[in-house]
C-alpha positions in Angstrom: 5.7 11.3 7.6 2.9 12.4 9.9 0.2 9.8 10.2 -2.8 12.2 10.3 -1.4 14.5 7.7 -0.9 11.6 5.3 -4.6 10.7 5.7 -5.8 14.3 5.4 -7.3 14.1 8.8 -7.9 17.7 9.8 -10.1 16.8 12.8 -9.2 16.3 16.5 -8.2 12.8 17.6 -11.1 12.7 19.8 -13.6 13.9 17.1 -16.9 12.0 16.8 -16.7 8.9 14.5 -18.9 10.5 11.8 -16.5 13.4 11.6 -13.5 11.1 11.1 -15.4 9.1 8.5 -16.4 12.3 6.6 -12.8 13.5 6.7 -11.6 10.3 5.2 -14.4 10.3 2.5 -13.3 13.9 1.5 -9.5 13.3 1.7 -7.6 13.6 -1.6 -4.2 12.6 -0.4 -2.1 10.1 -2.3 -1.9 7.9 0.7 -5.7 7.6 1.0 -6.1 6.9 -2.7 -3.4 4.2 -2.4 -5.1 2.6 0.6 -8.6 2.5 -1.0 -7.4 1.5 -4.6 -8.7 -2.1 -4.4 -11.9 -3.0 -2.4 -10.3 -6.0 -0.7 -10.7 -5.8 3.2 -7.5 -7.8 3.8 -5.4 -5.7 1.4 -6.7 -2.4 2.7 -6.0 -3.6 6.3 -2.5 -4.8 5.4 -1.7 -1.4 3.8 -3.2 0.4 6.8 -1.0 -1.5 9.3 2.1 -0.8 7.1 1.1 2.9 7.3 1.1 2.7 11.1 4.6 1.3 11.0 5.7 3.6 8.3 4.7 6.6 10.5 6.2 5.0 13.6 2.9 4.9 15.6 3.3 3.4 19.0 0.2 1.4 18.7 0.6 -2.1 17.3 -2.0 -4.2 15.4 -1.7 -7.3 13.3 -4.2 -9.2 11.1 -5.2 -12.4 13.0 -7.9 -13.7 10.7 -9.7 -12.7 7.5 -13.0 -14.4 6.6 -15.6 -13.9 3.8 -17.3 -11.0 5.7 -15.2 -10.3 8.8 -11.7 -9.5 9.9 -10.1 -9.9 13.3 -7.1 -7.9 14.5 -4.7 -8.8 17.3 -4.1 -5.6 19.3 -1.5 -4.9 21.9 -3.4 -5.1 25.2 -1.2 -2.3 26.6 -2.4 0.2 24.0 -4.7 3.1 25.0 -8.3 2.2 24.4 -9.0 5.6 22.9 -6.1 5.2 20.4 -7.3 1.8 19.5 -10.9 3.0 18.9 -9.6 5.9 16.7 -7.6 3.5 14.6 -10.6 1.2 14.1 -12.7 4.1 13.1 -10.1 5.2 10.5 -9.9 1.7 9.1 -13.7 1.5 9.0 -13.8 4.8 7.1 -11.2 3.6 4.6 -13.1 0.4 3.9 -16.3 2.4 3.4 -14.5 4.8 1.0 -13.4 1.7 -1.0 -17.0 0.7 -1.5 -17.5 -1.9 1.4 -20.7 -1.8 3.5 -19.1 -2.0 6.9 -21.5 -3.1 9.7 -19.5 -3.0 12.8 -15.9 -2.3 13.9 -15.3 -2.8 17.6 -13.0 -4.8 19.8 -10.7 -5.6 17.0 -13.3 -7.1 14.8 -14.7 -5.6 11.5 -17.7 -7.0 9.8 -18.8 -6.0 6.3 -21.4 -7.1 3.6 -21.8 -6.7 -0.1 -18.2 -6.1 -1.0 -17.9 -4.8 -4.5 -16.2 -7.1 -7.1 -12.5 -6.8 -7.3 -11.3 -5.1 -10.5 -9.7 -7.3 -13.1 -6.1 -6.6 -13.8 -5.2 -6.2 -17.4 -1.7 -7.8 -17.6 -1.5 -7.2 -21.4 -0.8 -9.4 -24.3 3.0 -9.7 -24.1 4.5 -13.1 -24.1 7.0 -12.2 -21.5 5.9 -13.0 -17.9 8.0 -10.1 -16.6 5.8 -7.7 -18.5 2.7 -9.2 -16.9 4.3 -8.9 -13.5 5.1 -5.2 -14.1 1.5 -4.5 -14.9 0.2 -6.4 -11.9 2.5 -4.5 -9.5 1.5 -1.2 -11.2 -2.2 -1.9 -10.6 -1.7 -1.5 -6.8 1.9 -0.4 -6.1 1.3 0.3 -2.4 0.6 -3.4 -1.8 3.1 -5.6 -0.1 3.4 -8.0 -3.0 4.6 -11.5 -1.9 5.8 -14.3 -4.1 3.0 -16.7 -3.2 0.3 -14.1 -3.7 1.7 -12.8 -6.9 1.9 -16.3 -8.4 -1.7 -17.0 -7.5 -2.8 -13.8 -9.2 -0.9 -14.9 -12.3 -2.3 -18.4 -12.1 1.0 -20.0 -11.4 2.7 -22.0 -8.7 5.5 -20.1 -6.9 8.0 -22.5 -8.4 6.7 -21.9 -12.0 6.8 -18.1 -11.5 10.4 -18.2 -10.3 11.4 -20.5 -13.1 9.8 -18.5 -15.9 11.3 -15.2 -14.5 14.7 -16.8 -14.3 14.4 -17.9 -18.0 13.8 -14.3 -18.8 16.9 -13.2 -16.9 15.3 -12.0 -13.8 14.1 -12.9 -10.2 11.0 -11.9 -8.4 12.7 -9.7 -5.8 14.8 -7.9 -8.4 11.7 -7.3 -10.7 9.7 -6.0 -7.7 12.6 -3.7 -6.7 13.0 -2.2 -10.3 9.3 -1.8 -10.8 9.0 0.1 -7.4 11.9 2.3 -8.4 10.4 3.1 -11.8 7.1 4.1 -10.2 8.9 6.2 -7.6 10.9 7.9 -10.3 7.8 8.8 -12.1 6.2 10.3 -9.0 9.4 12.2 -8.1 9.6 13.8 -11.5 5.9 14.5 -12.0 4.4 15.3 -8.6 5.0 17.5 -5.6 4.2 14.8 -3.1 6.6 14.4 -0.2 9.3 11.6 -0.2 7.5 10.0 2.6 4.2 9.8 0.7 6.0 8.5 -2.5 7.8 5.9 -0.5 4.6 4.6 1.1 2.6 4.7 -2.2 5.2 2.6 -4.0 5.1 -0.1 -1.4 8.3 0.5 0.7 8.4 -0.7 4.3 9.6 2.6 5.6 11.5 5.7 4.5 15.0 4.2 5.2 13.9 1.2 3.0 12.8 3.6 0.2 16.2 5.5 0.3 18.2 2.3 0.3 16.4 0.5 -2.5 16.0 3.5 -4.7 19.7 4.2 -4.5 20.6 0.6 -5.1 18.8 0.7 -8.5 19.2 4.3 -9.6 22.6 5.2 -8.0 21.1 8.2 -6.4 19.0 9.1 -3.4 15.4 10.0 -4.2 16.0 13.6 -3.1 19.0 14.0 -5.4 17.1 12.3 -8.2 14.3 14.8 -7.9 16.6 17.8 -7.8 18.3 17.1 -11.1 17.0 18.2 -14.5 15.3 15.4 -16.2 17.7 15.3 -19.2 20.7 14.9 -16.9 19.3 11.9 -15.1 21.0 8.6 -16.2 19.7 5.6 -14.4 19.2 1.8 -15.0 15.5 2.1 -14.7 
């Protein structure tokens, strides 16, 4: 998947910052919508860095620290300064699109103020914890959900989450795998987005991971699944 195409960036890589921000603000790609779904700077940045890896960009960044109103990135010192600057401008623009008032973004540090409140996640009224987990993952499928973070969202300890899921016949990793496959299946059937976009929007680490995990659950590759008539598809989703 091409990084700039995924973001809908139809401006030159050396375009002025305002042009890049306007392009991100106008973009209607599924990837941009997924990146900006939740106005949480740490989450947006985490998804953005995964997009860099997903598209095999040579530049490497990592989250070093996240505070109440600032975020610091560790950046490969060998990376081109122009490339680094462009990536920071894009991240700045994504945060603005999500509703954050970004003040500065330079030298690997981004500051913001007046972040909008995070949306409440309706996990439903079911008595089954697995159903609550499904709804939580579906609220932001591009996010790299981790056991500890997910348990905190559900108001549980990691041990309690694992124990309750096990009592319902499941495990966190298997539930996450099946939920991602279900969401990807829906996008494959009902959208014309590329396989690369679908894989990213459903939280897979890369396209190979998407292919491998989807086939493990459905018994088919994503491409074959999409090519078959809906009534002929039989999966364990």
